C-alpha positions in Angstrom: -112.5 -85.4 -64.7 -110.1 -82.8 -65.6 -108.7 -80.6 -62.5 -108.1 -77.7 -64.7 -110.9 -74.8 -64.2 -112.4 -73.2 -67.3 -110.8 -70.1 -68.5 -113.0 -66.9 -67.9 -112.8 -65.0 -71.1 -110.8 -67.9 -73.6 -107.5 -69.6 -73.3 -105.3 -66.7 -74.7 -102.3 -66.4 -72.6 -102.5 -62.3 -72.8 -106.2 -62.4 -71.2 -105.7 -64.9 -68.4 -102.4 -63.0 -67.4 -104.9 -59.7 -67.5 -107.5 -61.2 -65.2 -104.2 -61.7 -62.6 -102.1 -58.7 -63.0 -103.9 -56.6 -65.4 -105.6 -53.6 -63.0 -103.9 -50.5 -62.3 -102.7 -51.8 -58.9 -101.2 -55.3 -58.9 -98.0 -54.7 -60.9 -97.2 -51.7 -58.7 -97.4 -53.9 -55.8 -95.1 -56.2 -57.4 -92.7 -53.5 -58.4 -92.5 -52.6 -54.8 -92.0 -56.6 -53.5 -89.3 -56.8 -56.2 -87.7 -53.5 -54.5 -87.6 -55.0 -51.3 -90.4 -53.8 -49.5 -92.4 -56.5 -47.8 -94.8 -55.2 -45.2 -98.3 -53.8 -45.6 -97.2 -50.4 -44.2 -94.2 -50.3 -46.7 -96.4 -51.4 -49.7 -99.0 -48.6 -48.4 -96.2 -46.0 -48.4 -95.6 -46.4 -52.2 -95.7 -43.2 -54.3 -98.9 -43.8 -56.0 -100.8 -44.1 -52.5 -102.8 -47.3 -53.2 -105.8 -47.2 -51.1 -105.5 -49.2 -48.1 -108.7 -51.6 -49.0 -107.2 -52.1 -52.7 -104.0 -52.8 -51.3 -105.4 -55.8 -49.1 -107.7 -57.2 -51.8 -104.6 -57.3 -54.1 -102.6 -59.0 -51.7 -104.9 -61.8 -51.1 -105.6 -61.9 -55.1 -101.9 -62.4 -55.4 -101.9 -64.5 -52.6 -104.5 -66.8 -54.3 -102.6 -66.8 -57.4 -99.4 -68.3 -56.1 -97.7 -64.8 -56.6 -97.2 -64.0 -53.1 -96.7 -65.4 -49.9 -97.9 -64.0 -46.5 -95.8 -65.0 -43.5 -96.9 -63.6 -39.9 -94.1 -62.1 -38.3 -96.0 -60.7 -35.3 -98.7 -62.3 -33.4 -101.1 -59.5 -31.8 -102.4 -57.8 -34.0 -101.2 -60.4 -36.7 -98.7 -58.6 -39.1 -97.7 -60.4 -42.4 -94.5 -60.0 -44.4 -95.0 -60.4 -47.9 -92.7 -62.2 -50.4 -92.7 -63.0 -54.1 -92.4 -67.1 -55.0 -90.7 -67.9 -58.0 -93.9 -67.4 -60.1 -94.2 -63.7 -58.9 -90.3 -62.9 -59.2 -90.9 -64.0 -62.8 -93.1 -60.9 -63.2 -89.9 -58.8 -63.1 -89.4 -59.7 -66.6 -92.7 -57.9 -67.4 -91.9 -55.3 -65.2 -88.6 -54.3 -67.2 -90.5 -54.5 -70.4 -92.8 -51.8 -69.1 -89.9 -49.9 -68.2 -88.1 -50.1 -71.5 -91.4 -49.2 -73.4 -92.3 -46.5 -70.7 -88.5 -44.7 -71.2 -88.6 -45.1 -74.7 -92.1 -43.9 -75.4 -93.6 -41.5 -72.6 -91.4 -38.6 -72.2 -90.3 -37.9 -68.6 -90.6 -41.4 -67.2 -88.2 -42.7 -64.9 -86.8 -46.0 -63.2 -88.2 -46.0 -59.4 -86.5 -47.6 -56.9 -83.0 -49.3 -56.4 -84.1 -52.8 -56.8 -82.9 -55.6 -59.3 -85.5 -54.3 -61.9 -84.4 -50.8 -61.9 -80.5 -51.6 -62.1 -81.1 -53.8 -64.9 -83.6 -51.4 -66.9 -81.4 -48.5 -66.2 -80.0 -46.9 -69.3 -77.5 -43.9 -69.6 -79.1 -40.5 -69.4 -78.7 -38.5 -72.3 -81.1 -35.9 -71.0 -82.7 -34.7 -67.8 -85.7 -36.6 -66.4 -88.1 -35.2 -63.9 -89.8 -37.4 -61.4 -93.8 -37.3 -61.4 
């Protein structure tokens, strides 16, 4: 018997990747983790104001997918610090592709934060950009 679970839609890599990270919040959580945020409070404080119930669900989904690991740092109440696994860190390349595409095709967009992804994707500014 095979241990591989059947695909939800097809064996397409794009479709299966989108099943894990294709909603409007998940890659923003990964972005923030790449930029050094690691507690629930830090993640909830992102500029996009992710609703707390959605943040909790996305963190559970990312843990189940092996993209994030939650480690308790406080016992009462239990609080977790979240870090990306190597599988999660590999999504940095995906985010860099989004940064490059957005900067090229969506006027006024900018690179957020000071993390590795932002530094690598930054290009010399030839015009002023505005924050959203």
